[in-house]
N, C-alpha and C positions, 0 to 999 in steps of 0.2 A: 504494500500500500504506500501511497504518498501522503504523508501526514503533515499538516500545518499546525505548529504549536505556538500559540500566543503566550509569551512569557517563558520562552525556552532557556533563557539565561539565568533563571531564578533557581532557588534551592531544589525544587522538585524537577524543573525542566532539565537541569544539567545531569540529573540521574536518569531521566526518562529518555533523553536523546540517545545515549549509547546503548541502552537496552533495546530500543527500537532498531537501531542500526545493526546490532548483533543478530537480530531476528530477520534481517533482510529488507527492512522497510527503508524508504527514502524520507528524509525529514527536512522540512523548511521551518526554521526556527526564528522567531522574532526576538528582538532585544530593544531596549529603550535607552539605557545608559551608554554613553560613548565608550568604546574600547572593548565591548563585549563580543564583537563579531569574531575576533580571532579565536577566542575560547570556544565558541560554538562551531567554528570551522574545524578546529582541532578534534572536536567530539564527533565529527562526521556530518554535521548539519549544514545546510545552505542558509547562511544568516541573512536576515532582512531587518533593517531598522524600521520601527513602527511605533507610532503613538496610537494606542488602542482607542483613544477618545476622539481621534480624527476619522470620522465615518468614511469620508471619501478615500483616505489613505488605506483604511482597512479593506474597503471594497477592492481597490486597485491591487493590494497585496495578495488577497485571496484569489482574485481573478488570474493574476500572474502565476501563482503557485499551482493552480488547478489540482487541488488535493482530493483524495478520497475520504479523508477524515479531518475534522477541525477540532483542536483541543485547546481549552481555555485554562491556562495555569498562571495568568498574569496577576500579580499583586504589586504593591508599592511599599513593602515592609523592610527593605534593606536599609540598614543603618538607622532604623527608627528607634527612638527612645520611648519605651512604654511608660504611660502615665496612668493615673487613676481614672482618667477619662478615655475609655476605650474608643469612643467615636472620634475623638480628636486624633488618636494614634492611627486609626483606620480610615480617616477621611478620604485620602487618595485611593486607597484600595476599594472603598465603598463605591467610588465613581467607576472604577474598573469593573466592578461586579454588577453595576446597573447600566450606565451608558456604554461601557466597553462590551458587556455581554450583548446588548441590543445590536451594536454595530457588527460584532462578529457573527451573530446569528443571521442578521440580514445579508451579510456577504456570503455566508455558507449557503443560504437559501437561493441567492441570486445565481450561484454557479452550480446548483444542483447537488450540493453535498448534504446528505441526510444522516451521516454518522457524526454526531457531535458529542464530545465528552468535556465536562466542566468541573472545576475544583470548587467544592463547598467544604463545610466544616461540621463535625459531629459533636464534640464535647461541649458541654454547657448549654446547648440549645434546646434540649428536650424538656418537656414540662416537668416541674419539680414535684411530682406526685407519684405514688406507687413505687415500684421496685427501682433499684439503683442502676440497672442496665437496660437500655431501650433498643428496640428494633426500628427499622425504617418506617414501619406502620404506626409507631407511637406518635402522639401529638407533640408539636413543638411548644416551647414556653410562650404563653400568650401575654405575659407581663414581665419582660426582662427589666433589669435596672435601667434607670433613665440614661446612664452613660453608655449603654450597649444597644439602645433601641435602633439607632440608625444602622449599625452593623448587622443586627439581626434582620432588619427590613431589607438591606441590600442582599443578604444571602437568600432570603425568601424570594426576592425579585429574580435573582439568578436561577433558582431552582424552578420557579414557575415558568420562566421564559424558556429554559431548556426543555422542560416537560412539554411545552406547547409545540415543539418541533420533534417530539418523540426522541429526545436526546438522553444522555446518560449523565447522571449527577453522582459524583464521588464525594461523600462526606468523610473527609480524612480526619483521623485523630490528630492529636498534637504532634507536630513533626519534631524529630530529633535526628541527629546524624552528622551535624556539623561540629567540629571541635570548638568553634567560636560561637556556639549557640548563645543567643542573648539571655537565656535563662540562667546560664552557668555563673556569671559574675555575681548576681544577687545571692545565689545559693552559697557560693564560696565566701562571700562577705557577711553571711548571716542576715541578709535583708529580705529573705523569703520565709516568713514564719508560717507555722501551722495555725490556722484561724479556728477558734472555737474547738469543737471536737475533731476537726480535721476530716469530717465525713464526706466532703465534696468529692465526687468521683471524676476521674479523668481517664480518657482513652488515648493511648499513645500509638505512634507508628514510626518506625525507622524510615528515613527517606528512600532508601533502596527498596524496601518492601512496598512503600506507597507507589513507587515507580513501576514495580513489577505488576501490581494490581491494575495500574493504569494501562499498561501494555495489553493485558488480557481484556480490559474493557474496550479498548480501541479495536482489538482484533475480533471481538465477537459477542460482547455482552448484549443482553436484551435491554431495551429502553427501560429506564427507571432509576431509582435511587439505591445506592450501595454504601453502607458504612465500611470504610477502609481503615481498620485499626487493628491493634494486636489482640492476642487471646486473653489478656489479663487487665481488664479495667480495674482501677484501684483507687482507694481514697487517698487524700493528701497525707494522712498520718502514716501511710505505708510507703508510698513512692518517694516522698520528699526526704525523709531521713536516709533512705537508701541512696538517693542521689548525692546527698551531702557526704555520706560515708565514702561513696565511690570517688568523689572529688577530693577526699582528704580534708573536708571542711568539718567544722563543729556541727553538732546536731542542731536542727532549726529551733528557734525560739517558739514558744506558744503564746498567743495573745487572745484575749476575749474577742468575741465577734463584735461587740459594741465599740471596742477600741479600733478594730480594723475598719469598721464603717466610717469612723471619724477620720482616721489617718489615710485610708486608701479607697474608701467609697464602697457603694453597694455591690459593685461587680466583684471585688475581692472577697466579700462575704459569701456571695453566691458560689463562686468557684471553690472557696475553701470549705463550705459547710453544706450546700444544698445541691450542687450540680449533679446531673445524671450522666452516665457514660453510655457507650454504644456497643451493641453486639455486632460482631463481624461474621455471624453465621451465614448470612445470605451471600456475602462476597466469597467466602470459602466454598460454599455449596455450588453457587451458580457460575462463578468464574473459574473454579478449580484452583484457587489461589493458595499457594504455600508460602509461608513466611520464613525468611532467613533468621529473624529474631522474633519468635513467638511471644516473647515477653520483654518488657523493659528491664527485667532482672538480668537478662543476658545482654540486651542491647546497650544499656548505659555503660557497663564496664568496657564493652568492646569499643565503644565510640570515644569515651573520654579518657582512655589511656591508663587508668589505674588498674592494678591487678584485680581480676574478678574474684569476688568472694565465692566460697563453695555454695552453689545454688542447686537445689533439686531440679532435675529436668522437668519441663513443663508437663510432660506426660504423666509424671508421678506426683505432681503437686495437687493440692486440693482442687476440686472442680470449680470452674468459674461460670457465671451465668451466660457468658458469651459462647460457651462451647456446645 
């Protein structure tokens, strides 16, 4: 296949391109920041400079590429400093997920491309009721904190737009896999506390595993939504101390939820105490997806360079709701 990837120079795109090339596909990959073209060319892609918010430029680029599939992996999170206001941090990305999505889908439709795959997000978005691990059929949070509403609305727009053209939405877990991951510095410096009881759930996925699921989706997934995350959704009180230990940092502090709300806002309290995670059962079953790192317990030590602790194999660990 000939695959057009918007955002090919990003964290997921740079893992996706070589996996597609290895399987015999041709890749046209877009970039926005100057100097990214050589890196994409080295990975085997044909690089194209593109502003996804320029509808005419998007149409021209897709027409020139004449792809069999269009993949939307574009974000604007590189070098971002995360703050208590998620919507401020994600403002540019929200535009890419609304205006950029519309431009890309219009261009795909114009050239007759009907296989569209787009990046969405799983963790924190499901309704905070019932069990801790949710499937694609479970409802999304109808009332997120004020500082997350624009971001949630942008993701909903993306998913509904992609669904309208019978496309494929991949709700990824929280990415890890870069040694300079932005989450590492706060954990090393003790600035990432456990909030309240630490019961907020997170689903993670290694970037290489996210890319391999995306390849399978491009090659033959049925239209719909797929949670793309590892086998072990976990509360903050489990994964955060493990990450700190892996990094050689001190154990994370614990702070009451009301203090976190004052210092960091409602989003921090949601993530730390109430968030639901996502089941990967559908992606495993329907895509035939196998993970290199079935759990963050293997993935964190492998990525962050510290000697791995003795960890029971996932197959013999206690069952998890996602299995």
